[in-house]
Structures are given as C-alpha cells and as structure tokens.
Backbone as numpy.savetxt, mean C-alpha at the origin, in Angstrom:
# Nx Ny Nz CAx CAy CAz Cx Cy Cz
15.41 18.78 -3.85 15.55 17.78 -3.38 16.70 17.52 -2.17
16.31 16.85 -1.15 17.42 17.16 -0.36 18.86 16.45 -0.90
19.63 16.68 0.24 21.14 16.35 -0.37 21.88 15.74 0.69
20.84 15.18 1.77 21.54 14.75 2.66 22.02 13.39 2.58
23.45 13.20 2.81 23.81 11.78 2.61 23.18 10.81 3.09
22.32 10.92 4.30 21.99 9.64 4.82 20.49 8.92 4.15
20.21 10.16 3.07 19.09 9.58 1.86 19.44 8.93 0.87
20.84 9.11 0.48 21.08 8.40 -0.99 20.77 7.39 -1.37
21.04 6.23 -0.09 20.52 4.78 -0.44 18.92 4.78 -0.50
18.24 5.71 0.18 16.67 5.58 0.28 16.15 6.00 -1.22
16.93 7.13 -1.74 16.27 7.66 -2.77 16.59 6.91 -4.21
17.78 6.62 -4.11 18.40 6.16 -5.53 18.47 4.70 -5.54
18.73 4.32 -7.04 18.74 2.78 -7.44 17.31 2.26 -7.21
16.01 2.84 -7.52 14.94 2.18 -7.77 14.42 2.75 -9.33
13.76 1.41 -9.77 13.15 1.90 -11.01 11.57 2.04 -11.08
11.03 1.27 -9.96 9.64 1.58 -9.98 8.89 2.27 -8.71
9.82 2.66 -8.15 9.67 3.40 -6.74 10.51 4.88 -6.85
9.55 5.72 -6.72 10.10 7.16 -6.85 10.00 8.05 -5.33
10.96 8.46 -5.03 11.18 8.84 -3.64 11.59 10.21 -3.44
10.84 10.82 -2.33 11.35 12.46 -2.24 11.21 12.55 -0.62
11.96 13.45 -0.08 12.15 13.64 1.17 11.94 15.07 1.53
10.85 15.33 2.33 10.60 16.73 2.73 11.16 17.08 4.16
12.12 17.79 4.35 13.10 17.99 5.38 11.91 18.74 6.40
10.95 19.78 6.00 10.14 20.40 7.07 9.62 19.51 8.01
8.87 18.74 7.38 7.94 17.65 8.33 8.64 16.45 8.48
9.80 16.52 7.96 10.46 14.99 8.05 9.62 13.93 7.39
9.28 13.97 6.24 8.27 13.14 5.36 9.18 12.07 4.31
8.77 11.00 4.09 9.43 10.44 2.94 8.21 9.91 2.00
8.25 10.74 0.94 6.91 10.34 -0.15 7.68 9.50 -0.90
6.72 8.44 -1.30 7.26 7.30 -2.22 5.82 6.64 -2.81
6.52 7.17 -4.08 5.49 7.02 -5.37 5.62 5.63 -6.22
4.78 4.83 -6.48 4.38 3.50 -7.13 4.54 3.97 -8.65
5.30 3.43 -9.41 5.55 3.63 -10.85 5.71 2.31 -11.56
4.99 1.14 -11.18 4.96 -0.24 -11.74 5.11 -0.39 -13.02
5.41 -0.84 -13.76 6.00 -1.18 -15.11 6.05 -2.77 -15.61
5.24 -3.48 -16.42 4.36 -2.39 -17.70 2.97 -2.48 -17.04
2.54 -2.48 -16.21 1.04 -2.66 -15.80 1.11 -1.97 -14.12
0.03 -1.19 -13.96 -0.03 -0.90 -12.46 -0.36 -1.77 -11.32
0.34 -2.80 -11.30 0.25 -3.75 -10.40 1.48 -4.02 -9.60
1.22 -4.72 -8.50 2.38 -5.58 -7.76 3.19 -6.42 -8.20
3.97 -6.39 -8.96 5.08 -7.22 -9.56 6.28 -7.39 -8.58
6.73 -8.67 -9.00 7.72 -9.03 -8.10 9.21 -7.85 -7.79
9.32 -7.37 -8.98 10.58 -6.63 -9.22 10.24 -5.09 -8.16
8.90 -4.61 -8.39 8.48 -3.39 -7.63 8.44 -4.26 -6.05
8.14 -5.09 -5.77 8.12 -5.40 -4.30 9.42 -5.56 -3.64
10.31 -5.77 -4.57 11.82 -6.19 -4.00 12.34 -4.82 -3.82
11.81 -3.87 -4.55 12.28 -2.46 -4.47 11.61 -1.82 -3.31
10.38 -2.11 -2.99 9.80 -1.67 -1.84 10.52 -2.10 -0.36
10.82 -3.30 -0.62 11.47 -4.15 0.61 12.77 -3.60 1.09
13.59 -3.23 0.09 14.97 -2.43 0.05 14.51 -0.99 0.62
13.60 -0.21 0.04 13.34 1.13 0.30 13.23 1.08 1.87
12.54 0.19 2.32 11.83 0.00 4.05 13.14 -0.34 4.79
13.70 -1.46 4.16 15.01 -1.56 5.02 15.98 -0.71 4.97
15.88 0.28 4.04 17.08 1.43 4.28 16.43 2.39 4.78
15.09 2.83 5.04 14.22 3.82 5.85 14.57 3.39 7.38
14.26 2.33 7.60 14.78 1.88 8.93 16.22 2.00 9.53
16.92 1.70 8.55 18.35 1.88 8.99 19.04 3.13 9.29
18.21 3.93 8.53 18.61 5.64 8.60 17.75 6.01 9.95
16.71 5.80 10.25 16.24 5.93 11.32 16.85 5.41 12.65
17.08 4.26 12.52 17.47 3.30 13.56 19.11 4.05 14.08
19.85 4.22 13.07 21.20 4.86 13.03 21.23 6.33 13.95
20.08 7.04 13.35 19.97 8.34 14.31 19.50 8.45 15.93
18.50 7.19 15.97 18.00 6.87 17.17 19.08 6.31 18.13
20.09 5.51 17.65 20.73 4.79 18.48 21.93 5.98 18.98
22.04 6.80 18.26 22.98 7.88 18.76 22.31 9.01 19.84
20.80 8.78 20.03 19.77 9.57 20.65 19.40 10.76 19.88
19.62 10.76 18.71 18.93 11.66 17.79 17.61 11.75 17.65
16.76 12.71 16.97 15.51 12.47 16.29 15.61 11.62 15.21
15.01 10.86 14.75 14.89 10.12 13.64 14.34 11.17 12.43
15.19 10.89 11.52 14.96 12.02 10.18 13.67 11.86 9.84
13.11 10.73 9.85 11.80 10.37 8.95 10.53 9.98 10.11
9.81 10.84 10.09 8.23 10.73 10.99 7.28 10.15 10.31
7.27 10.55 9.10 5.85 10.23 8.31 6.36 9.69 6.93
5.65 8.79 6.33 5.87 8.00 5.24 4.52 8.00 4.50
4.56 8.62 2.96 3.43 8.95 2.42 3.79 7.86 1.10
2.75 7.09 0.97 2.58 6.13 -0.21 1.63 6.61 -1.34
1.73 6.92 -2.29 0.75 7.34 -3.61 1.47 6.47 -4.98
0.55 7.06 -6.11 0.83 6.12 -7.39 1.36 7.36 -8.38
2.18 7.14 -9.26 2.59 8.17 -10.43 1.38 7.57 -11.50
0.57 6.67 -11.58 -0.35 6.51 -12.63 -1.61 7.34 -12.44
-1.97 7.93 -13.55 -2.95 8.73 -13.59 -4.34 8.08 -13.28
-5.11 8.15 -12.40 -6.34 7.58 -12.12 -6.33 6.25 -11.37
-4.96 5.86 -11.20 -4.88 4.62 -10.46 -3.69 4.64 -9.28
-4.36 3.86 -8.14 -3.43 3.82 -6.87 -2.57 2.54 -7.24
-3.44 1.06 -7.50 -2.46 0.08 -7.69 -3.99 -0.93 -8.09
-3.73 -1.72 -8.98 -5.03 -2.73 -9.56 -4.60 -3.84 -8.75
-3.67 -4.08 -7.91 -3.42 -5.16 -7.14 -2.39 -6.06 -7.66
-2.56 -7.74 -7.66 -1.83 -8.49 -7.85 -1.44 -8.64 -9.31
-0.28 -9.32 -9.43 0.32 -9.41 -11.01 -0.59 -10.91 -11.48
-1.33 -10.73 -12.06 -2.36 -11.50 -12.55 -1.99 -12.41 -13.41
-1.23 -11.92 -14.22 -0.30 -12.69 -15.28 0.73 -13.71 -14.78
1.37 -13.49 -13.55 1.92 -14.36 -12.78 1.07 -15.26 -12.26
0.02 -14.94 -11.60 -0.76 -15.68 -10.84 -1.45 -16.90 -11.62
-1.81 -16.53 -13.23 -2.52 -17.37 -14.01 -1.35 -18.49 -14.42
0.14 -18.13 -14.44 1.36 -19.00 -15.17 1.39 -19.83 -13.75
1.52 -19.68 -12.56 1.85 -20.23 -11.40 0.78 -21.03 -10.99
-0.24 -20.73 -11.50 -1.73 -21.56 -11.20 -1.64 -22.84 -12.11
-1.35 -22.55 -13.32 -1.52 -23.58 -14.30 -0.35 -24.75 -14.29
0.92 -24.03 -13.84 2.30 -25.01 -13.64 1.87 -25.56 -12.23
0.63 -25.56 -11.52 0.74 -26.01 -10.01 2.13 -25.72 -9.35
2.44 -24.75 -9.08 3.51 -23.89 -8.57 3.11 -23.34 -7.35
3.16 -24.25 -6.30 3.00 -23.83 -4.86 3.99 -22.82 -4.09
5.08 -23.31 -4.44 6.10 -22.67 -3.89 6.31 -21.22 -4.58
5.82 -21.06 -5.65 5.98 -19.80 -6.77 5.03 -18.83 -6.16
3.67 -19.54 -6.07 2.58 -18.58 -5.48 2.81 -18.35 -3.75
3.49 -19.17 -2.97 3.62 -18.69 -1.57 4.95 -17.79 -1.57
6.08 -17.80 -2.51 6.96 -16.77 -2.68 6.58 -15.13 -3.11
5.43 -15.26 -3.88 4.89 -14.07 -4.12 4.08 -13.57 -3.06
3.09 -14.20 -2.36 2.22 -13.84 -1.31 3.36 -13.34 -0.11
4.53 -14.30 0.05 5.17 -13.72 1.36 5.88 -12.25 0.67
6.48 -12.35 -0.48 6.96 -10.88 -0.92 5.85 -9.75 -0.76
4.52 -10.06 -0.56 3.62 -8.75 -0.70 3.68 -8.60 1.01
3.77 -9.63 1.88 3.42 -9.59 3.43 4.72 -8.59 3.82
5.75 -9.22 3.35 6.97 -8.43 3.58 7.26 -7.15 3.71
6.43 -6.26 2.85 6.20 -4.71 2.73 5.09 -4.36 3.26
3.82 -5.02 3.33 2.74 -4.58 3.82 2.71 -4.63 5.50
3.45 -5.67 6.06 3.43 -5.99 7.53 4.17 -4.92 8.03
5.29 -4.43 7.55 6.33 -3.18 8.23 5.49 -1.69 7.92
4.73 -1.90 7.07 4.08 -0.34 7.02 2.61 -0.72 8.13
1.86 -1.53 8.17 0.77 -1.50 9.14 1.24 -1.49 10.49
2.59 -1.64 10.72 3.20 -1.44 12.32 4.19 -0.52 12.17
4.10 0.42 11.20 4.81 1.60 11.09 6.15 1.34 11.39
6.76 0.40 11.10 8.10 -0.16 11.09 8.55 -0.34 12.52
7.69 -0.26 13.21 8.14 -0.63 14.86 8.87 0.34 15.10
8.89 1.95 14.97 9.36 3.00 15.31 8.45 4.14 15.39
8.53 5.38 15.81 8.07 6.57 15.66 8.10 6.88 14.33
6.86 6.32 13.46 6.67 7.03 11.94 5.16 6.84 11.98
4.53 7.48 11.31 3.18 7.33 10.84 2.97 7.11 9.43
2.34 5.98 9.22 2.39 5.80 7.68 1.04 6.15 6.91
1.36 6.74 5.94 -0.33 7.29 5.18 0.01 6.78 4.14
-1.26 6.76 3.28 -1.58 6.28 2.03 -2.29 7.32 1.27
-2.08 7.97 0.15 -2.58 8.90 -0.49 -3.23 8.42 -1.66
-4.64 8.15 -1.64 -5.07 7.44 -2.92 -5.87 8.44 -3.91
-5.69 8.25 -4.99 -5.97 9.76 -5.70 -6.88 8.86 -7.00
-7.02 7.38 -7.14 -7.72 6.84 -8.33 -8.06 5.40 -7.79
-8.03 4.20 -8.78 -8.30 3.19 -8.24 -7.77 2.30 -7.51
-8.09 1.63 -6.27 -7.32 1.00 -5.51 -7.82 -0.48 -5.50
-7.74 -1.45 -6.07 -8.35 -2.81 -6.35 -7.34 -3.91 -5.90
-8.11 -4.67 -5.43 -7.32 -6.03 -4.86 -6.27 -5.50 -3.93
-4.90 -6.14 -4.25 -3.82 -5.90 -3.28 -3.53 -4.42 -3.62
-3.93 -3.32 -4.55 -4.06 -2.16 -4.05 -4.86 -1.43 -2.98
-5.53 -2.45 -2.68 -6.65 -1.70 -1.73 -5.74 -2.17 -0.41
-5.73 -3.46 -0.46 -4.88 -3.87 0.62 -3.63 -3.07 1.22
-3.13 -2.84 0.06 -1.78 -1.77 0.30 -2.27 -0.28 1.03
-3.46 0.19 0.32 -3.85 1.47 0.84 -4.08 1.35 2.44
-4.93 0.37 2.71 -5.54 0.40 4.10 -4.62 -0.35 5.01
-3.31 -0.43 4.42 -2.28 -1.09 5.64 -1.80 0.09 6.32
-1.82 1.40 6.07 -1.35 2.49 6.46 -1.93 2.92 7.98
-1.32 3.73 8.51 -1.76 4.11 9.68 -3.12 5.09 9.44
-2.93 5.83 8.37 -3.86 7.04 7.96 -4.09 7.07 6.41
-5.21 7.24 5.94 -5.72 7.00 4.44 -6.19 8.22 4.11
-5.72 8.75 3.01 -6.00 10.03 2.85 -6.35 9.75 1.32
-7.83 10.15 1.18 -8.44 9.79 -0.44 -9.09 10.87 -1.15
-8.91 11.31 -2.50 -9.98 12.19 -3.19 -11.17 11.36 -3.63
-12.13 11.96 -3.78 -13.34 11.70 -4.07 -13.22 10.84 -5.35
-12.59 11.06 -6.16 -12.51 9.93 -7.63 -12.06 8.51 -6.98
-11.42 8.49 -6.03 -10.72 7.19 -5.66 -11.88 6.09 -5.46
-11.53 4.80 -5.87 -12.40 3.58 -5.46 -11.80 2.66 -5.22
-12.23 1.71 -4.33 -11.47 0.74 -3.58 -12.57 -0.33 -3.69
-11.78 -1.61 -3.80 -12.53 -2.99 -3.96 -11.91 -4.22 -3.85
-12.41 -5.15 -3.91 -11.79 -6.49 -3.43 -12.25 -7.54 -4.41
-11.85 -7.43 -5.95 -12.57 -8.24 -6.80 -12.14 -9.88 -6.93
-11.32 -10.14 -5.91 -10.78 -11.24 -6.00 -12.00 -12.75 -5.97
-13.41 -12.23 -5.46 -14.30 -13.32 -5.49 -14.79 -13.42 -6.96
-14.62 -12.40 -7.72 -15.04 -12.78 -9.50 -14.54 -14.00 -9.92
-13.02 -14.40 -9.47 -12.60 -15.44 -9.97 -12.33 -16.40 -8.57
-13.35 -16.40 -7.84 -13.27 -17.82 -6.77 -12.22 -17.70 -5.77
-11.69 -16.53 -5.51 -10.72 -16.54 -4.77 -11.04 -15.33 -3.69
-10.29 -15.44 -2.48 -10.38 -14.22 -1.83 -9.04 -13.50 -1.72
-9.17 -12.25 -1.18 -7.78 -11.50 -0.96 -6.91 -12.26 0.05
-5.76 -12.24 0.02 -5.06 -13.00 0.75 -3.57 -12.36 1.24
-3.55 -11.06 0.93 -2.09 -10.39 1.46 -2.81 -9.43 2.50
-3.56 -9.33 3.52 -3.63 -8.49 4.33 -5.18 -7.81 4.56
-6.14 -7.94 3.45 -7.50 -7.33 3.55 -8.37 -7.82 4.76
-8.59 -9.03 5.02 -9.16 -9.50 6.45 -8.55 -8.96 7.57
-7.31 -8.97 7.59 -6.73 -8.61 9.08 -6.84 -6.95 9.33
-6.51 -6.23 8.04 -6.60 -4.87 8.11 -8.01 -4.35 8.59
-8.87 -4.67 7.43 -10.52 -4.21 7.42 -11.00 -4.90 8.96
-10.65 -5.97 9.28 -11.45 -6.41 11.28 -10.97 -5.53 11.98
-9.78 -4.49 11.69 -9.44 -3.87 12.86 -9.74 -2.12 12.73
-10.45 -2.25 11.46 -10.91 -1.07 11.26 -12.41 -0.70 11.32
-13.11 -1.84 10.94 -14.66 -1.87 10.91 -15.15 -3.22 11.38
-16.16 -3.46 11.15 -16.82 -4.69 11.81 -16.79 -5.91 11.17
-16.90 -7.24 11.78 -16.66 -8.36 11.29 -17.69 -8.66 9.79
-18.80 -8.01 10.10 -20.08 -7.97 8.99 -19.79 -7.04 7.73
-19.37 -6.06 8.02 -19.04 -5.22 6.91 -17.68 -5.68 6.21
-16.65 -6.30 6.99 -15.49 -6.95 6.41 -15.81 -8.02 5.67
-16.71 -8.98 5.87 -17.47 -9.78 5.20 -17.92 -9.56 4.06
-18.76 -8.39 4.12 -19.42 -8.03 2.96 -18.73 -7.39 2.00
-17.48 -6.87 2.29 -16.77 -6.09 1.12 -15.55 -7.26 0.56
-15.59 -8.90 1.31 -14.85 -9.66 0.63 -15.55 -10.51 -0.28
-16.69 -10.77 0.26 -17.61 -11.66 -0.60 -18.50 -11.08 -1.55
-18.44 -9.71 -1.70 -19.54 -9.24 -3.15 -18.62 -8.77 -3.94
-17.17 -8.18 -3.39 -16.19 -7.80 -4.48 -17.11 -6.47 -5.07
-17.51 -5.60 -4.34 -18.08 -4.32 -4.67 -17.25 -3.22 -4.61
-17.30 -2.48 -5.68 -16.21 -1.69 -5.50 -16.89 -0.04 -4.76
-16.14 0.56 -3.82 -16.90 1.57 -3.07 -16.04 2.79 -3.56
-16.69 4.07 -3.19 -16.19 5.24 -3.46 -15.63 5.75 -2.47
-14.44 6.68 -2.28 -14.11 7.26 -1.14 -14.99 7.85 -0.26
-16.14 8.30 -1.03 -16.95 8.74 0.36 -17.80 7.70 0.92
-17.94 6.36 0.30 -18.66 5.25 0.96 -17.59 4.77 2.01
-16.43 4.60 1.68 -15.49 4.12 2.59 -15.02 4.96 3.71
-15.35 6.49 3.37 -15.16 7.16 4.61 -16.04 6.78 5.63
-17.53 6.77 5.45 -18.51 6.30 6.00 -18.60 5.27 6.76
-17.65 4.37 6.12 -17.61 2.71 7.08 -16.36 2.77 7.87
-15.51 4.24 7.95 -14.52 4.54 8.93 -13.15 4.06 8.29
-13.09 3.93 6.77 -11.94 3.20 6.12 -11.39 4.07 5.31
-11.81 5.50 5.34 -10.92 6.33 4.71 -11.00 7.81 6.02
-9.92 7.87 6.19 -9.71 9.13 7.70 -9.77 10.55 7.01
-9.37 10.92 5.93 -9.68 12.45 5.18 -9.95 12.08 3.77
-11.01 12.87 3.59 -11.47 12.86 2.12 -11.20 14.09 1.43
-10.47 14.27 0.40 -10.12 15.55 -0.27 -10.74 15.66 -1.53
-11.15 16.85 -2.07 -11.60 17.17 -3.37 -10.48 16.44 -4.49
-11.07 16.19 -5.32 -10.29 15.86 -6.66 -8.88 16.83 -7.13
-7.97 16.21 -7.10 -6.51 16.99 -7.36 -6.21 17.84 -6.09
-6.73 17.39 -5.26 -6.22 18.19 -3.59 -5.67 17.19 -2.79
-5.34 15.90 -2.94 -4.97 15.21 -2.20 -3.60 15.31 -1.50
-2.82 16.05 -2.49 -1.25 16.23 -1.84 -1.59 17.26 -0.40
-2.33 18.25 -1.33 -2.69 19.39 -0.31 -3.35 19.16 0.79
-4.25 18.13 1.08 -4.84 17.63 2.11 -3.75 16.93 2.85
-2.79 16.17 2.70 -1.67 15.75 3.21 -1.10 16.55 3.79
-0.52 17.77 2.98 0.25 19.02 3.61 -0.31 19.36 4.81
-1.81 19.50 4.83 -2.53 20.17 6.01 -2.56 19.28 6.74
-2.82 17.93 6.84 -2.84 17.36 7.90 -1.16 17.16 8.67
-0.31 17.37 7.73 1.11 17.32 8.35 1.27 18.73 9.23
0.97 19.86 8.64 1.29 21.08 9.34 0.17 21.13 10.50
-0.78 20.34 10.58 -1.50 20.46 12.13 -1.23 19.31 13.02
-0.40 18.30 12.31 -0.33 17.20 13.30 1.36 16.82 13.59
2.18 17.70 13.15 3.55 17.67 13.21 3.76 17.79 14.91
3.60 18.89 15.33 3.89 19.24 16.42 3.41 17.98 17.88
2.32 17.10 17.29 1.84 16.28 17.90 2.34 14.84 17.87
3.34 14.82 16.85 3.72 13.76 16.24 3.84 12.35 17.25
4.88 12.61 18.46 4.53 12.02 19.79 3.46 11.18 19.93
2.37 11.82 20.18 1.17 11.45 20.65 0.50 10.68 19.54
0.66 10.81 18.63 0.05 10.12 17.37 0.78 8.78 17.02
2.15 8.75 17.41 2.99 7.40 17.44 2.37 6.39 18.65
2.27 7.44 19.70 1.88 6.60 20.81 0.49 6.07 20.65
-0.62 6.87 20.15 -1.82 6.05 19.93 -1.78 4.95 18.69
-0.59 5.09 17.76 -0.30 3.87 16.93 0.30 2.65 17.64
0.87 2.95 18.89 1.62 1.68 19.43 0.35 1.33 20.36
-0.41 1.99 20.89 -1.35 1.66 21.79 -2.45 0.56 20.87
-2.72 1.11 19.80 -3.55 0.26 18.61 -2.77 -1.14 18.59
-1.65 -1.44 18.50 -1.11 -2.34 18.05 -0.78 -3.35 19.52
-0.96 -2.62 20.69 -0.66 -3.31 21.94 -2.32 -4.03 22.12
-3.33 -3.29 21.91 -4.77 -3.72 22.02 -5.22 -4.60 21.17
-4.82 -4.53 20.05 -5.23 -5.64 18.63 -4.21 -5.44 17.80
-3.45 -6.43 18.15 -1.90 -6.65 17.26 -2.14 -7.40 16.24
-1.36 -6.61 15.06 -1.54 -7.33 13.95 -0.10 -8.30 13.86
0.11 -9.35 13.62 1.31 -10.28 13.65 1.80 -10.39 12.24
2.89 -11.15 12.11 3.68 -11.25 10.80 3.00 -12.76 10.68
3.04 -13.44 11.75 2.44 -15.01 11.57 1.15 -14.92 11.21
-0.01 -13.83 11.78 -1.17 -14.18 11.32 -1.21 -14.00 10.01
-0.38 -12.80 9.31 -0.53 -12.54 7.62 0.02 -13.58 6.86
0.82 -14.23 7.42 1.46 -15.48 6.81 0.78 -16.97 6.72
0.27 -17.26 7.86 -0.87 -18.20 7.75 -2.23 -17.94 6.85
-2.37 -16.44 6.87 -3.67 -16.34 5.62 -3.07 -16.40 4.18
-1.93 -16.19 4.14 -1.43 -16.61 2.75 -1.20 -18.04 2.38
-1.10 -18.88 3.34 -1.01 -20.37 3.42 -2.54 -20.48 2.66
-3.43 -20.24 3.33 -4.97 -20.52 2.97 -5.07 -19.76 1.63
-4.31 -18.56 1.14 -4.90 -18.10 -0.26 -4.20 -19.24 -1.32
-3.24 -19.62 -0.72 -2.32 -20.44 -1.87 -3.16 -21.79 -1.91
-3.49 -22.34 -0.93 -4.62 -23.22 -1.21 -5.45 -23.28 -1.91
-6.29 -22.25 -1.60 -7.49 -21.84 -2.44 -7.07 -21.48 -3.88
-5.77 -20.79 -4.19 -5.60 -20.45 -5.75 -5.50 -21.56 -6.59
-4.73 -22.72 -5.85 -4.36 -23.83 -6.34 -5.69 -24.87 -6.86
-6.79 -24.69 -6.36 -7.88 -25.42 -6.46 -8.85 -24.68 -7.52
-8.29 -23.48 -8.15 -9.33 -22.99 -9.16 -9.12 -23.70 -10.36
-10.38 -23.61 -11.24 -10.99 -24.18 -12.36 -10.86 -23.31 -13.45
-11.00 -23.89 -14.60 -10.76 -23.50 -16.13 -11.59 -22.00 -16.20
-12.86 -22.08 -15.61 -13.77 -20.88 -15.67 -13.11 -19.88 -14.99
-12.30 -20.18 -13.70 -11.80 -18.82 -12.75 -10.57 -18.44 -13.44
-9.88 -19.27 -14.12 -8.60 -18.96 -14.90 -8.96 -18.11 -15.86
-10.40 -18.25 -16.57 -10.52 -17.41 -17.56 -11.00 -16.01 -17.17
-11.39 -16.12 -16.18 -11.81 -14.72 -15.44 -10.85 -13.91 -15.10
-9.69 -14.73 -14.68 -8.43 -13.88 -14.16 -7.65 -13.13 -15.75
-8.04 -14.06 -16.76 -7.33 -13.57 -18.20 -7.98 -12.33 -18.36
-9.52 -12.33 -18.05 -10.16 -11.25 -18.51 -9.77 -9.89 -17.59
-9.68 -10.21 -16.34 -9.37 -9.01 -15.50 -7.61 -8.45 -15.93
-6.88 -9.44 -16.21 -5.73 -9.24 -16.78 -5.49 -8.07 -17.90
-6.56 -8.61 -18.81 -6.90 -7.41 -20.01 -7.12 -6.06 -19.49
-8.25 -6.30 -18.71 -8.56 -4.91 -17.96 -6.87 -4.09 -17.56
-6.28 -4.79 -16.83 -5.17 -4.18 -16.06 -4.07 -3.68 -17.25
-3.97 -4.41 -18.43 -3.51 -4.12 -19.48 -4.01 -2.63 -20.04
-5.24 -2.59 -20.23 -5.90 -1.54 -20.73 -5.31 -0.04 -20.09
-5.29 -0.17 -18.82 -5.05 0.75 -17.73 -3.54 1.27 -17.62
-2.64 0.22 -18.61 -1.19 0.50 -18.60 -1.17 1.83 -19.24
-0.34 3.06 -19.13 0.07 4.14 -19.65 1.35 4.48 -19.94
2.18 5.18 -20.60 2.94 5.88 -20.76 3.61 6.49 -19.22
4.77 7.17 -19.13 5.07 7.66 -17.90 4.94 8.85 -17.75
3.61 10.01 -17.90 3.49 10.94 -17.58 3.71 11.33 -16.37
4.09 12.80 -15.93 4.38 13.06 -14.56 2.88 13.39 -13.79
2.42 12.61 -12.78 1.33 12.60 -12.29 1.35 13.93 -11.30
0.15 14.67 -11.09 0.12 15.79 -9.91 0.91 15.38 -8.85
0.87 13.99 -8.34 1.91 13.74 -7.04 3.04 14.26 -7.07
3.87 13.86 -8.41 5.02 14.22 -8.87 5.59 15.93 -8.74
4.64 16.51 -9.47 4.53 17.76 -9.51 4.75 18.41 -8.48
3.68 18.02 -7.35 3.50 18.85 -6.36 5.01 18.98 -5.44
5.67 17.61 -5.86 7.01 17.62 -4.68 8.20 18.35 -5.46
7.99 18.39 -6.59 9.46 18.84 -7.39 9.61 20.26 -6.71
11.01 19.96 -6.21 11.63 21.31 -5.67 11.73 21.29 -4.13
10.80 20.16 -3.85 11.03 20.38 -2.20 11.91 19.60 -1.56
12.25 19.70 -0.19 13.38 19.34 0.38 13.98 19.98 1.08
C-alpha cells in the first residue's frame, strides 16, 4: 500500500468503499463493499462522492503546480463475490413511494447522478475511468458499469435493466450512456425488455470493451494498463473528443431523474409488490465479508 501523504484522504475513512493505489501505472482501484446488501445505498453514495472529490483535489493540486497528475486511471470493481452491484436501494424506494415522498426520491436520484456523471466525463481531467465487472450488474449496477470510459468484464458477468418488471424505467443514466455506445433500437430494447445479457452478448453490442476469462479480470485490466499507459495522453484526448462530439451533460441526467421520480410516484400496488420480490432477491445475495479475488490481487501493491 502506498504511503504517499497525498492519498491519505482518498484511502481512509470509508466503510463501504475500499481503495488501493498502484504507483506503477498511477491507478486508483476502488472496490464497492455495500452493506447490508450489494446495492447503492445513500451512505455508500456519500462515500463515493467524497472519494471522487478527494481524487479531483489531489490531481488538481498537482496539475496547478505543473506536475503530472498522480492518478491517470480509476478502476471500479466489487468486493461481493458474483455481484458487481444489484442496483438501487429497493427498500428505500418502496418506503419513499408509499410515503409519496417526491423530495426523498429526487434526493436519492441526484446522489446517484452526482457520482455517475463525474465518472462518465472522467472527472473533467486526464483520467481514464474503467469498470471491472466480475458478476451481476443489474439496474443501477449496470448503469454504473457502463458509465466508465472502458468496460472490462469476465465471461460470468451479466448485465440487465430489470426496472420494467415493476413498471418503471432506469433513471440514473442508462439511456444516456447506452445511446452513446450503441443504437437507439438496441437501447430501447434493453430498457423495455428487461432482458439480462451475458458479457459475450454485451461485447457483441459494443457495450463491453474487453472480455476476460473467469477469474482473470484483474489480469486483463493490468494487461490493458501495461499496453496503454504510454499512450495515456492519446486515450484521454479521445475521451475529450467523444465528450465534444456527443456530450453528456449533468443537466440532461438530472432532467431524466425528474421523469424517473414522476413515474415512480405513479406505481400501483402490484408494482410495489414486485419491488418487494426483487428486494427479497437482493437480500438473498447479501453475504458476509470474504475477500474477493479483486482485493487479493491488490494486496501488497503500491
């Protein structure tokens, strides 16, 4: 583990986000460890926002001094075996919808956008964002995965947007991210069918950049870094060009969350029962805190 004082604020004081710094390729690996279920709860979203703010502060300070930014890549992964992330906090959704709490729903949706948007626009600095998916990425988990500049997935990974099952649409970036990576027809089909796709199927659609064998996801990321770090400037320039040609804006994402909130407040009893069924499935996936291969691979690095 690196002992550089610049990274103390980035590495410490998180309960649901585990952070490691790799000095060789200037990579921050951050691993989601949500509790008690592998979903995006408000506490973890708050930690993610603080982590991102600290990352930007450290990089900006170096750049203002005319120095190379210490972080050129970020890698988002999961500590939960077999799960990248199962999406939104369905328990919270259910409570807020029953209470007709528009403000609470909007607060949650905004908290999601506040961490997905910076990742999608690579923090507006020379950073390439990477998602490493080694299990199920559903709902908001899928949105988080495809928000990165580069998506690495093991064959066992699965992606899906199940919100249609309870008469809702994904509202935290799915349409915006998908439409910029694939066609309008495929985007609509993924959202309106709720179909779960394998990593191989996602790669064929252009939604996974690197396909790795099971258990080899970290190796695949390391191989990418070894080949690309000398061309980091070019990769960042390409990310900037993409943002110029087809920009994702914060305002676009927030406006979509308002549509999502309006739609959520129209859900009926049958829809709410389906949310409860999916919540039960989320709870079944909750596990103790074993060290996943992602963390084992990082031990002793820096």
